[in-house]
Backbone of each chain as nested JSON, in Angstrom:
{
  "chains": [
    {"id": "A", "residues": [
      {"number": 1, "name": "MET", "atoms": {"N": [-93.929, -27.165, 18.663], "CA": [-95.066, -27.735, 17.866], "C": [-94.607, -27.459, 16.177]}},
      {"number": 2, "name": "ILE", "atoms": {"N": [-94.981, -28.918, 15.535], "CA": [-94.646, -29.22, 14.158], "C": [-95.87, -28.93, 13.295]}},
      {"number": 3, "name": "LYS", "atoms": {"N": [-95.563, -28.369, 12.456], "CA": [-96.926, -28.122, 11.461], "C": [-96.446, -28.671, 10.307]}},
      {"number": 4, "name": "ALA", "atoms": {"N": [-97.376, -29.525, 9.733], "CA": [-96.899, -30.448, 8.228], "C": [-98.306, -30.212, 7.475]}},
      {"number": 5, "name": "ARG", "atoms": {"N": [-97.887, -30.366, 6.232], "CA": [-99.015, -30.456, 5.084], "C": [-98.933, -31.801, 4.589]}},
      {"number": 6, "name": "VAL", "atoms": {"N": [-99.788, -32.537, 4.628], "CA": [-99.847, -34.093, 3.766], "C": [-100.528, -33.722, 2.563]}},
      {"number": 7, "name": "THR", "atoms": {"N": [-100.244, -34.11, 1.424], "CA": [-100.805, -33.844, 0.271], "C": [-101.27, -35.493, -0.426]}},
      {"number": 8, "name": "VAL", "atoms": {"N": [-102.869, -35.604, -0.743], "CA": [-102.883, -36.903, -1.156], "C": [-103.518, -36.765, -2.402]}},
      {"number": 9, "name": "THR", "atoms": {"N": [-102.953, -37.82, -3.486], "CA": [-103.143, -37.598, -4.976], "C": [-103.533, -39.112, -5.379]}},
      {"number": 10, "name": "LEU", "atoms": {"N": [-104.481, -38.884, -6.25], "CA": [-104.727, -40.262, -6.986], "C": [-103.354, -40.673, -7.809]}},
      {"number": 11, "name": "LYS", "atoms": {"N": [-103.025, -42.024, -7.759], "CA": [-101.95, -42.56, -8.677], "C": [-102.267, -42.423, -10.089]}},
      {"number": 12, "name": "ASN", "atoms": {"N": [-101.208, -42.61, -10.638], "CA": [-101.571, -42.608, -12.359], "C": [-102.314, -43.903, -12.777]}},
      {"number": 13, "name": "GLY", "atoms": {"N": [-103.243, -43.694, -13.735], "CA": [-103.782, -44.943, -13.939], "C": [-105.251, -44.889, -13.255]}},
      {"number": 14, "name": "VAL", "atoms": {"N": [-105.25, -44.331, -12.082], "CA": [-106.492, -44.546, -11.397], "C": [-107.55, -43.58, -11.805]}},
      {"number": 15, "name": "LEU", "atoms": {"N": [-108.85, -44.037, -12.48], "CA": [-109.675, -43.196, -12.865], "C": [-110.211, -42.383, -11.838]}},
      {"number": 16, "name": "ASP", "atoms": {"N": [-110.359, -40.639, -12.218], "CA": [-110.636, -39.659, -11.41], "C": [-112.102, -39.033, -12.025]}},
      {"number": 17, "name": "PRO", "atoms": {"N": [-113.236, -39.358, -12.012], "CA": [-114.454, -38.986, -12.656], "C": [-114.599, -37.256, -11.909]}},
      {"number": 18, "name": "GLN", "atoms": {"N": [-114.22, -36.984, -10.642], "CA": [-114.409, -36.05, -10.078], "C": [-113.502, -34.782, -10.905]}},
      {"number": 19, "name": "GLY", "atoms": {"N": [-112.212, -35.16, -11.27], "CA": [-111.524, -34.073, -11.916], "C": [-111.995, -34.077, -13.538]}},
      {"number": 20, "name": "LYS", "atoms": {"N": [-112.487, -35.226, -14.092], "CA": [-113.389, -35.33, -15.476], "C": [-114.231, -34.126, -15.233]}},
      {"number": 21, "name": "ALA", "atoms": {"N": [-115.142, -34.04, -14.142], "CA": [-116.583, -33.348, -14.139], "C": [-116.077, -31.676, -14.139]}},
      {"number": 22, "name": "ILE", "atoms": {"N": [-114.975, -31.824, -13.302], "CA": [-114.241, -30.707, -13.115], "C": [-113.613, -30.2, -14.284]}},
      {"number": 23, "name": "LYS", "atoms": {"N": [-113.37, -30.537, -15.338], "CA": [-112.516, -30.331, -16.318], "C": [-113.696, -30.051, -17.532]}},
      {"number": 24, "name": "GLY", "atoms": {"N": [-114.834, -30.82, -17.422], "CA": [-116.248, -30.173, -18.175], "C": [-116.679, -29.034, -17.787]}},
      {"number": 25, "name": "ALA", "atoms": {"N": [-116.737, -28.752, -16.872], "CA": [-117.329, -27.505, -15.96], "C": [-116.543, -26.109, -16.194]}},
      {"number": 26, "name": "LEU", "atoms": {"N": [-115.021, -26.54, -16.316], "CA": [-114.355, -25.184, -17.042], "C": [-114.183, -25.06, -18.403]}},
      {"number": 27, "name": "SER", "atoms": {"N": [-114.636, -26.261, -18.885], "CA": [-114.829, -26.128, -20.502], "C": [-116.199, -25.233, -20.68]}},
      {"number": 28, "name": "SER", "atoms": {"N": [-117.353, -25.649, -19.887], "CA": [-118.642, -24.673, -20.337], "C": [-118.454, -23.512, -19.796]}},
      {"number": 29, "name": "LEU", "atoms": {"N": [-117.861, -23.391, -18.905], "CA": [-117.275, -21.988, -18.457], "C": [-116.389, -21.081, -19.34]}},
      {"number": 30, "name": "GLY", "atoms": {"N": [-116.135, -21.728, -20.403], "CA": [-115.21, -20.917, -21.797], "C": [-113.956, -21.012, -21.336]}},
      {"number": 31, "name": "PHE", "atoms": {"N": [-113.284, -21.893, -20.339], "CA": [-111.933, -21.845, -20.611], "C": [-111.481, -23.413, -21.289]}},
      {"number": 32, "name": "GLU", "atoms": {"N": [-110.89, -22.461, -22.416], "CA": [-110.293, -23.806, -23.334], "C": [-108.877, -24.075, -23.139]}},
      {"number": 33, "name": "GLY", "atoms": {"N": [-108.765, -25.054, -23.943], "CA": [-106.939, -25.757, -23.715], "C": [-106.696, -25.97, -22.043]}},
      {"number": 34, "name": "VAL", "atoms": {"N": [-107.827, -26.602, -21.589], "CA": [-107.797, -27.424, -20.11], "C": [-107.572, -28.869, -20.449]}},
      {"number": 35, "name": "GLY", "atoms": {"N": [-106.252, -29.494, -20.209], "CA": [-106.173, -30.665, -20.522], "C": [-106.956, -31.312, -19.439]}},
      {"number": 36, "name": "HIS", "atoms": {"N": [-105.814, -32.541, -18.583], "CA": [-106.306, -33.154, -17.491], "C": [-106.649, -32.56, -16.383]}},
      {"number": 37, "name": "VAL", "atoms": {"N": [-107.446, -32.906, -15.61], "CA": [-107.662, -32.034, -14.172], "C": [-107.794, -33.366, -13.108]}},
      {"number": 38, "name": "ARG", "atoms": {"N": [-107.08, -33.217, -12.075], "CA": [-106.966, -34.548, -11.147], "C": [-106.896, -33.64, -9.695]}},
      {"number": 39, "name": "GLN", "atoms": {"N": [-108.117, -34.339, -9.106], "CA": [-108.541, -33.735, -7.476], "C": [-107.567, -34.346, -6.714]}},
      {"number": 40, "name": "GLY", "atoms": {"N": [-107.093, -33.874, -5.752], "CA": [-106.411, -34.591, -4.408], "C": [-106.862, -33.845, -3.05]}},
      {"number": 41, "name": "LYS", "atoms": {"N": [-106.233, -34.143, -2.396], "CA": [-106.602, -33.656, -0.819], "C": [-105.52, -33.339, -0.239]}},
      {"number": 42, "name": "VAL", "atoms": {"N": [-105.592, -32.256, 0.817], "CA": [-104.418, -31.726, 1.559], "C": [-105.056, -31.643, 3.21]}},
      {"number": 43, "name": "PHE", "atoms": {"N": [-104.304, -32.119, 3.945], "CA": [-104.394, -32.16, 5.139], "C": [-103.562, -31.089, 6.085]}},
      {"number": 44, "name": "ASP", "atoms": {"N": [-103.711, -30.513, 6.771], "CA": [-102.728, -29.467, 7.616], "C": [-102.692, -29.961, 9.128]}},
      {"number": 45, "name": "LEU", "atoms": {"N": [-101.771, -30.783, 9.32], "CA": [-101.771, -30.825, 10.758], "C": [-100.724, -30.243, 11.931]}},
      {"number": 46, "name": "GLU", "atoms": {"N": [-101.45, -29.999, 13.107], "CA": [-100.235, -29.566, 13.909], "C": [-99.955, -30.81, 15.036]}},
      {"number": 47, "name": "ILE", "atoms": {"N": [-98.534, -30.937, 15.019], "CA": [-98.303, -32.101, 15.795], "C": [-97.15, -31.502, 17.196]}},
      {"number": 48, "name": "GLU", "atoms": {"N": [-97.648, -32.058, 18.196], "CA": [-97.307, -31.57, 19.276], "C": [-95.858, -32.589, 19.304]}},
      {"number": 49, "name": "GLU", "atoms": {"N": [-95.038, -32.079, 19.123], "CA": [-93.739, -33.034, 18.954], "C": [-92.69, -32.158, 18.615]}},
      {"number": 50, "name": "ARG", "atoms": {"N": [-91.264, -32.169, 19.01], "CA": [-90.162, -31.202, 18.922], "C": [-89.223, -31.947, 18.084]}},
      {"number": 51, "name": "ASP", "atoms": {"N": [-89.185, -33.394, 17.841], "CA": [-88.683, -34.022, 17.194], "C": [-88.799, -34.134, 15.775]}},
      {"number": 52, "name": "ARG", "atoms": {"N": [-88.661, -33.617, 14.742], "CA": [-88.759, -33.606, 13.304], "C": [-89.251, -35.202, 12.767]}},
      {"number": 53, "name": "SER", "atoms": {"N": [-88.004, -35.915, 13.044], "CA": [-87.918, -37.427, 12.421], "C": [-89.076, -38.289, 13.239]}},
      {"number": 54, "name": "LYS", "atoms": {"N": [-89.344, -37.779, 14.49], "CA": [-90.66, -38.47, 14.873], "C": [-91.983, -38.173, 14.587]}},
      {"number": 55, "name": "ALA", "atoms": {"N": [-91.857, -36.714, 14.167], "CA": [-93.115, -36.194, 13.628], "C": [-93.338, -36.771, 12.361]}},
      {"number": 56, "name": "GLU", "atoms": {"N": [-92.325, -37.184, 11.752], "CA": [-92.44, -37.391, 10.122], "C": [-93.005, -38.836, 10.177]}},
      {"number": 57, "name": "ALA", "atoms": {"N": [-92.26, -39.799, 11.098], "CA": [-92.748, -41.161, 11.317], "C": [-94.203, -41.43, 11.759]}},
      {"number": 58, "name": "ASP", "atoms": {"N": [-94.735, -40.582, 12.4], "CA": [-96.073, -40.747, 13.273], "C": [-96.894, -39.967, 11.946]}},
      {"number": 59, "name": "ILE", "atoms": {"N": [-96.621, -39.186, 11.363], "CA": [-97.471, -38.749, 10.419], "C": [-97.529, -40.078, 8.934]}},
      {"number": 60, "name": "LYS", "atoms": {"N": [-96.438, -40.416, 8.843], "CA": [-96.306, -41.387, 7.809], "C": [-97.801, -42.625, 8.032]}},
      {"number": 61, "name": "ALA", "atoms": {"N": [-97.628, -43.005, 9.454], "CA": [-98.06, -43.92, 10.184], "C": [-99.642, -43.546, 9.937]}},
      {"number": 62, "name": "MET", "atoms": {"N": [-99.989, -42.215, 10.229], "CA": [-101.33, -41.562, 9.942], "C": [-101.695, -41.737, 8.763]}},
      {"number": 63, "name": "CYS", "atoms": {"N": [-100.792, -41.725, 7.715], "CA": [-101.352, -41.666, 6.295], "C": [-101.687, -43.279, 5.843]}},
      {"number": 64, "name": "GLU", "atoms": {"N": [-100.885, -44.244, 6.357], "CA": [-101.065, -45.504, 5.588], "C": [-102.189, -45.854, 6.575]}},
      {"number": 65, "name": "LYS", "atoms": {"N": [-102.718, -45.36, 7.68], "CA": [-103.74, -45.84, 8.305], "C": [-105.031, -45.291, 8.357]}},
      {"number": 66, "name": "LEU", "atoms": {"N": [-104.847, -43.735, 8.207], "CA": [-106.303, -43.458, 7.809], "C": [-106.305, -42.086, 6.494]}},
      {"number": 67, "name": "LEU", "atoms": {"N": [-105.265, -41.501, 6.267], "CA": [-105.499, -40.412, 5.706], "C": [-105.257, -40.7, 3.966]}},
      {"number": 68, "name": "ALA", "atoms": {"N": [-104.659, -42.042, 3.431], "CA": [-104.579, -42.14, 2.139], "C": [-105.068, -43.479, 2.065]}},
      {"number": 69, "name": "ASN", "atoms": {"N": [-105.71, -44.205, 1.167], "CA": [-105.995, -44.999, 0.675], "C": [-104.494, -45.659, -0.098]}},
      {"number": 70, "name": "THR", "atoms": {"N": [-103.765, -46.566, 0.02], "CA": [-102.293, -46.597, -0.632], "C": [-102.67, -47.589, -1.54]}},
      {"number": 71, "name": "VAL", "atoms": {"N": [-103.564, -47.819, -1.738], "CA": [-103.981, -48.929, -2.9], "C": [-104.107, -47.946, -4.035]}},
      {"number": 72, "name": "ILE", "atoms": {"N": [-104.73, -46.602, -3.944], "CA": [-105.194, -45.9, -5.158], "C": [-104.429, -44.654, -4.951]}},
      {"number": 73, "name": "GLU", "atoms": {"N": [-103.849, -44.197, -4.006], "CA": [-103.492, -42.823, -3.697], "C": [-101.807, -42.832, -3.251]}},
      {"number": 74, "name": "ASN", "atoms": {"N": [-101.196, -41.863, -3.444], "CA": [-99.957, -41.484, -3.276], "C": [-100.174, -40.1, -2.249]}},
      {"number": 75, "name": "TYR", "atoms": {"N": [-98.954, -40.209, -1.321], "CA": [-98.925, -38.866, -0.248], "C": [-97.54, -38.829, -0.168]}},
      {"number": 76, "name": "THR", "atoms": {"N": [-97.392, -36.958, -0.108], "CA": [-96.6, -36.677, 0.216], "C": [-96.539, -35.682, 1.564]}},
      {"number": 77, "name": "ILE", "atoms": {"N": [-95.439, -35.651, 2.721], "CA": [-95.491, -34.802, 3.637], "C": [-94.366, -33.743, 3.465]}},
      {"number": 78, "name": "ALA", "atoms": {"N": [-95.168, -32.556, 3.916], "CA": [-93.975, -31.23, 3.587], "C": [-94.206, -30.604, 5.2]}},
      {"number": 79, "name": "PHE", "atoms": {"N": [-92.966, -30.415, 5.841], "CA": [-93.024, -29.529, 6.846], "C": [-93.068, -27.785, 6.426]}},
      {"number": 80, "name": "GLU", "atoms": {"N": [-93.87, -27.254, 7.536], "CA": [-93.955, -25.592, 7.352], "C": [-92.41, -25.0, 7.817]}}
    ]},
    {"id": "B", "residues": [
      {"number": 1, "name": "MET", "atoms": {"N": [-97.056, -26.859, -22.934], "CA": [-98.16, -27.31, -21.769], "C": [-97.628, -26.885, -20.595]}},
      {"number": 2, "name": "ILE", "atoms": {"N": [-98.6, -26.458, -19.776], "CA": [-97.918, -26.061, -18.454], "C": [-98.783, -26.662, -17.495]}},
      {"number": 3, "name": "LYS", "atoms": {"N": [-97.966, -27.345, -16.287], "CA": [-98.455, -28.036, -15.051], "C": [-98.912, -27.02, -14.044]}},
      {"number": 4, "name": "ALA", "atoms": {"N": [-99.771, -27.055, -13.347], "CA": [-100.112, -26.181, -12.346], "C": [-100.857, -26.909, -11.269]}},
      {"number": 5, "name": "ARG", "atoms": {"N": [-100.728, -26.518, -9.845], "CA": [-101.271, -27.148, -8.72], "C": [-101.909, -25.932, -7.775]}},
      {"number": 6, "name": "VAL", "atoms": {"N": [-103.054, -26.12, -7.787], "CA": [-104.095, -25.191, -7.16], "C": [-104.424, -25.668, -5.633]}},
      {"number": 7, "name": "THR", "atoms": {"N": [-103.765, -25.231, -4.527], "CA": [-104.163, -25.558, -3.154], "C": [-105.438, -24.946, -2.688]}},
      {"number": 8, "name": "VAL", "atoms": {"N": [-106.388, -25.399, -2.453], "CA": [-107.878, -24.525, -1.683], "C": [-108.011, -24.953, -0.543]}},
      {"number": 9, "name": "THR", "atoms": {"N": [-107.542, -23.973, 0.247], "CA": [-107.725, -24.386, 2.042], "C": [-108.919, -23.227, 2.843]}},
      {"number": 10, "name": "LEU", "atoms": {"N": [-109.472, -23.587, 3.739], "CA": [-110.466, -22.693, 4.256], "C": [-109.665, -21.819, 5.346]}},
      {"number": 11, "name": "LYS", "atoms": {"N": [-110.007, -20.553, 4.9], "CA": [-109.691, -19.53, 5.556], "C": [-109.539, -19.462, 7.158]}},
      {"number": 12, "name": "ASN", "atoms": {"N": [-108.786, -18.99, 8.026], "CA": [-108.757, -18.888, 9.149], "C": [-110.137, -18.649, 10.388]}},
      {"number": 13, "name": "GLY", "atoms": {"N": [-110.436, -19.207, 11.113], "CA": [-111.903, -18.797, 11.577], "C": [-112.948, -19.717, 10.8]}},
      {"number": 14, "name": "VAL", "atoms": {"N": [-113.018, -20.296, 9.619], "CA": [-114.033, -20.932, 9.417], "C": [-114.128, -22.177, 10.074]}},
      {"number": 15, "name": "LEU", "atoms": {"N": [-115.131, -22.637, 10.665], "CA": [-115.039, -24.006, 11.212], "C": [-114.798, -25.08, 10.341]}},
      {"number": 16, "name": "ASP", "atoms": {"N": [-114.165, -25.87, 10.486], "CA": [-113.858, -27.378, 9.586], "C": [-114.03, -28.923, 10.523]}},
      {"number": 17, "name": "PRO", "atoms": {"N": [-115.383, -28.982, 10.495], "CA": [-116.093, -30.122, 11.03], "C": [-115.26, -31.31, 10.27]}},
      {"number": 18, "name": "GLN", "atoms": {"N": [-115.05, -31.485, 9.058], "CA": [-114.307, -32.5, 8.537], "C": [-112.977, -32.705, 9.309]}},
      {"number": 19, "name": "GLY", "atoms": {"N": [-111.961, -31.864, 9.41], "CA": [-111.098, -31.747, 9.997], "C": [-110.905, -32.156, 11.732]}},
      {"number": 20, "name": "LYS", "atoms": {"N": [-112.197, -31.596, 12.163], "CA": [-112.306, -32.124, 13.671], "C": [-112.679, -33.701, 13.606]}},
      {"number": 21, "name": "ALA", "atoms": {"N": [-113.377, -34.129, 12.538], "CA": [-113.468, -35.551, 12.703], "C": [-112.194, -36.295, 12.41]}},
      {"number": 22, "name": "ILE", "atoms": {"N": [-111.552, -35.697, 11.574], "CA": [-110.031, -36.604, 11.129], "C": [-109.309, -36.374, 12.458]}},
      {"number": 23, "name": "LYS", "atoms": {"N": [-109.273, -35.355, 13.113], "CA": [-108.595, -35.437, 14.324], "C": [-109.187, -36.057, 15.69]}},
      {"number": 24, "name": "GLY", "atoms": {"N": [-110.548, -36.542, 15.683], "CA": [-110.886, -37.308, 16.434], "C": [-110.64, -38.714, 16.208]}},
      {"number": 25, "name": "ALA", "atoms": {"N": [-110.556, -39.142, 14.96], "CA": [-110.223, -40.495, 14.331], "C": [-108.846, -40.988, 14.628]}},
      {"number": 26, "name": "LEU", "atoms": {"N": [-107.924, -39.852, 14.196], "CA": [-106.835, -40.08, 14.516], "C": [-106.282, -40.34, 16.01]}},
      {"number": 27, "name": "SER", "atoms": {"N": [-106.733, -39.588, 17.115], "CA": [-106.847, -39.906, 18.439], "C": [-107.383, -41.265, 18.722]}},
      {"number": 28, "name": "SER", "atoms": {"N": [-108.677, -41.516, 18.157], "CA": [-108.919, -43.207, 18.638], "C": [-108.131, -44.218, 18.184]}},
      {"number": 29, "name": "LEU", "atoms": {"N": [-107.511, -43.787, 16.814], "CA": [-106.177, -44.751, 16.491], "C": [-104.932, -44.691, 17.218]}},
      {"number": 30, "name": "GLY", "atoms": {"N": [-105.003, -43.75, 18.561], "CA": [-103.771, -44.204, 19.417], "C": [-102.867, -42.85, 18.709]}},
      {"number": 31, "name": "PHE", "atoms": {"N": [-103.072, -42.022, 18.052], "CA": [-102.227, -40.762, 17.635], "C": [-102.481, -39.838, 18.825]}},
      {"number": 32, "name": "GLU", "atoms": {"N": [-101.647, -39.689, 19.704], "CA": [-101.88, -38.484, 20.891], "C": [-100.98, -37.575, 20.124]}},
      {"number": 33, "name": "GLY", "atoms": {"N": [-101.15, -36.37, 20.647], "CA": [-100.398, -34.773, 20.064], "C": [-100.965, -34.554, 19.313]}},
      {"number": 34, "name": "VAL", "atoms": {"N": [-102.187, -34.846, 18.483], "CA": [-102.407, -34.055, 17.493], "C": [-103.065, -32.73, 17.6]}},
      {"number": 35, "name": "GLY", "atoms": {"N": [-102.748, -31.888, 17.196], "CA": [-103.609, -30.452, 17.433], "C": [-104.448, -30.41, 16.355]}},
      {"number": 36, "name": "HIS", "atoms": {"N": [-104.682, -29.506, 15.844], "CA": [-105.45, -28.858, 14.983], "C": [-105.542, -29.761, 13.691]}},
      {"number": 37, "name": "VAL", "atoms": {"N": [-106.38, -29.893, 12.839], "CA": [-106.491, -30.863, 11.659], "C": [-107.028, -29.655, 10.765]}},
      {"number": 38, "name": "ARG", "atoms": {"N": [-106.813, -29.377, 9.518], "CA": [-107.776, -28.787, 8.686], "C": [-107.427, -29.528, 7.25]}},
      {"number": 39, "name": "GLN", "atoms": {"N": [-108.705, -29.7, 6.641], "CA": [-108.707, -30.364, 5.308], "C": [-109.056, -29.622, 4.233]}},
      {"number": 40, "name": "GLY", "atoms": {"N": [-108.207, -29.521, 3.018], "CA": [-108.294, -28.55, 1.889], "C": [-108.209, -29.363, 0.762]}},
      {"number": 41, "name": "LYS", "atoms": {"N": [-108.497, -28.98, -0.14], "CA": [-108.229, -29.573, -1.721], "C": [-107.203, -29.366, -2.477]}},
      {"number": 42, "name": "VAL", "atoms": {"N": [-106.774, -30.333, -3.332], "CA": [-105.799, -29.511, -4.337], "C": [-106.483, -30.072, -5.832]}},
      {"number": 43, "name": "PHE", "atoms": {"N": [-105.964, -29.35, -6.586], "CA": [-106.495, -29.372, -8.092], "C": [-105.099, -29.1, -8.952]}},
      {"number": 44, "name": "ASP", "atoms": {"N": [-104.773, -30.825, -9.774], "CA": [-103.505, -30.586, -10.652], "C": [-104.224, -30.482, -12.296]}},
      {"number": 45, "name": "LEU", "atoms": {"N": [-103.645, -29.473, -12.321], "CA": [-104.159, -28.794, -14.042], "C": [-103.176, -29.036, -14.931]}},
      {"number": 46, "name": "GLU", "atoms": {"N": [-103.851, -29.316, -16.228], "CA": [-102.704, -29.16, -17.36], "C": [-103.324, -28.272, -18.093]}},
      {"number": 47, "name": "ILE", "atoms": {"N": [-102.568, -26.763, -18.561], "CA": [-102.938, -25.853, -19.688], "C": [-102.155, -25.947, -20.693]}},
      {"number": 48, "name": "GLU", "atoms": {"N": [-102.911, -25.928, -21.716], "CA": [-102.258, -25.732, -23.059], "C": [-101.817, -24.628, -23.334]}},
      {"number": 49, "name": "GLU", "atoms": {"N": [-101.088, -23.892, -23.263], "CA": [-100.544, -22.753, -22.893], "C": [-99.157, -22.423, -23.027]}},
      {"number": 50, "name": "ARG", "atoms": {"N": [-98.384, -21.538, -23.645], "CA": [-96.909, -21.527, -23.482], "C": [-96.315, -20.533, -22.054]}},
      {"number": 51, "name": "ASP", "atoms": {"N": [-97.325, -19.269, -22.532], "CA": [-97.052, -18.135, -21.745], "C": [-97.439, -18.296, -20.455]}},
      {"number": 52, "name": "ARG", "atoms": {"N": [-96.778, -18.635, -19.535], "CA": [-97.069, -18.564, -18.043], "C": [-97.987, -17.671, -17.3]}},
      {"number": 53, "name": "SER", "atoms": {"N": [-97.439, -16.384, -17.596], "CA": [-98.489, -15.351, -16.836], "C": [-99.897, -15.489, -17.502]}},
      {"number": 54, "name": "LYS", "atoms": {"N": [-99.832, -15.883, -18.899], "CA": [-101.348, -15.963, -19.468], "C": [-102.081, -16.863, -18.799]}},
      {"number": 55, "name": "ALA", "atoms": {"N": [-101.143, -18.137, -18.352], "CA": [-101.877, -19.265, -17.936], "C": [-102.183, -18.914, -16.402]}},
      {"number": 56, "name": "GLU", "atoms": {"N": [-101.52, -18.352, -15.616], "CA": [-101.674, -17.687, -14.378], "C": [-102.793, -17.325, -14.175]}},
      {"number": 57, "name": "ALA", "atoms": {"N": [-102.995, -16.16, -15.246], "CA": [-104.383, -15.268, -15.237], "C": [-105.646, -16.291, -15.476]}},
      {"number": 58, "name": "ASP", "atoms": {"N": [-105.369, -16.853, -16.245], "CA": [-106.552, -17.927, -16.309], "C": [-106.882, -19.026, -15.21]}},
      {"number": 59, "name": "ILE", "atoms": {"N": [-105.746, -19.617, -14.654], "CA": [-106.163, -20.353, -13.426], "C": [-106.657, -19.609, -12.457]}},
      {"number": 60, "name": "LYS", "atoms": {"N": [-106.009, -18.089, -12.197], "CA": [-106.832, -17.246, -11.204], "C": [-108.449, -16.929, -11.156]}},
      {"number": 61, "name": "ALA", "atoms": {"N": [-108.437, -17.133, -12.496], "CA": [-110.222, -16.621, -12.845], "C": [-110.704, -18.071, -12.991]}},
      {"number": 62, "name": "MET", "atoms": {"N": [-110.344, -19.095, -12.956], "CA": [-110.787, -20.431, -12.75], "C": [-111.276, -20.609, -11.555]}},
      {"number": 63, "name": "CYS", "atoms": {"N": [-110.271, -20.278, -10.308], "CA": [-110.277, -20.395, -9.02], "C": [-111.652, -19.497, -8.689]}},
      {"number": 64, "name": "GLU", "atoms": {"N": [-111.619, -18.362, -8.941], "CA": [-112.769, -17.428, -8.462], "C": [-113.704, -17.932, -9.145]}},
      {"number": 65, "name": "LYS", "atoms": {"N": [-113.944, -18.625, -10.154], "CA": [-115.417, -18.855, -10.682], "C": [-115.933, -20.055, -10.212]}},
      {"number": 66, "name": "LEU", "atoms": {"N": [-114.759, -20.968, -10.089], "CA": [-115.325, -22.442, -9.734], "C": [-114.842, -23.01, -8.683]}},
      {"number": 67, "name": "LEU", "atoms": {"N": [-113.471, -23.301, -8.449], "CA": [-112.522, -24.204, -7.881], "C": [-112.613, -23.76, -6.434]}},
      {"number": 68, "name": "ALA", "atoms": {"N": [-112.678, -22.385, -5.893], "CA": [-112.734, -22.047, -4.955], "C": [-113.972, -21.244, -4.511]}},
      {"number": 69, "name": "ASN", "atoms": {"N": [-114.443, -21.349, -3.278], "CA": [-115.625, -20.326, -2.703], "C": [-114.633, -19.332, -1.97]}},
      {"number": 70, "name": "THR", "atoms": {"N": [-114.625, -18.048, -2.45], "CA": [-113.34, -17.154, -2.138], "C": [-113.847, -16.478, -0.941]}},
      {"number": 71, "name": "VAL", "atoms": {"N": [-115.196, -16.753, -0.561], "CA": [-115.93, -16.27, 0.965], "C": [-115.319, -16.616, 1.855]}},
      {"number": 72, "name": "ILE", "atoms": {"N": [-114.901, -18.173, 1.796], "CA": [-114.806, -19.131, 2.967], "C": [-113.275, -19.432, 2.729]}},
      {"number": 73, "name": "GLU", "atoms": {"N": [-112.504, -19.405, 1.429], "CA": [-111.507, -20.413, 1.124], "C": [-110.383, -19.123, 0.579]}},
      {"number": 74, "name": "ASN", "atoms": {"N": [-109.123, -19.662, 0.699], "CA": [-108.183, -19.081, 0.243], "C": [-107.746, -20.205, -1.041]}},
      {"number": 75, "name": "TYR", "atoms": {"N": [-106.798, -19.468, -1.976], "CA": [-106.392, -20.419, -2.867], "C": [-104.713, -19.976, -3.277]}},
      {"number": 76, "name": "THR", "atoms": {"N": [-103.889, -20.953, -3.539], "CA": [-102.831, -20.87, -3.938], "C": [-102.538, -21.646, -5.353]}},
      {"number": 77, "name": "ILE", "atoms": {"N": [-101.836, -20.896, -6.222], "CA": [-101.332, -21.545, -7.355], "C": [-99.646, -21.758, -7.597]}},
      {"number": 78, "name": "ALA", "atoms": {"N": [-99.451, -22.978, -7.783], "CA": [-98.008, -23.277, -7.783], "C": [-97.816, -23.946, -9.339]}},
      {"number": 79, "name": "PHE", "atoms": {"N": [-96.681, -23.612, -10.022], "CA": [-95.976, -23.887, -11.164], "C": [-95.191, -25.272, -10.952]}},
      {"number": 80, "name": "GLU", "atoms": {"N": [-95.196, -26.523, -11.696], "CA": [-94.306, -27.435, -11.488], "C": [-92.95, -27.334, -12.524]}}
    ]}
  ]
}
C-alpha cells in the first residue's frame, strides 16, 4: 500500500478571498506583520498498489478529474 | 520576509465525512484500490519578520488561536 499526499493550491494571480479573510482575522487578533495568506487543500490518500509509478499516474488522473480544478489550481504529489 | 506553510490535518480517529465522500467519488469515477482518504487544509503565510524562531512562535500562536481546532486537528509548520 502506498501513502501519498496531494497538495492543491491556487495558481498565482487567482483571487483568494478566504485567504484575505484569514489575514484580516489574524490582524484583528493582534498578529502584525502578516503579509499574503493563501489557503489550499491537502488530500492524504492510501492506494492499494505496489508500483509507485503506476500509483503516481493514477493519482495524477485523480487530480485532473476530481481533486483539483486545473484552470485555477496547481497540485503537487508527495509520497510518504 | 519569511514564507511558511501550515498544514492542518484531522487527528486519527476523528471522522472525516468529506474524505469519505471523496473516496466514494473516486470509486464511481473508476479508480479502484483507493483506501482511506482524509482531507486537510494548507495555509501559505508570509510573515514580515527576519528571526525564524520568532516567526515560528508567532505561527504556532496563530495555529492555536485561529488556523487549527486543536481538539480535533494537528498542525505542522514548514519553512520554505
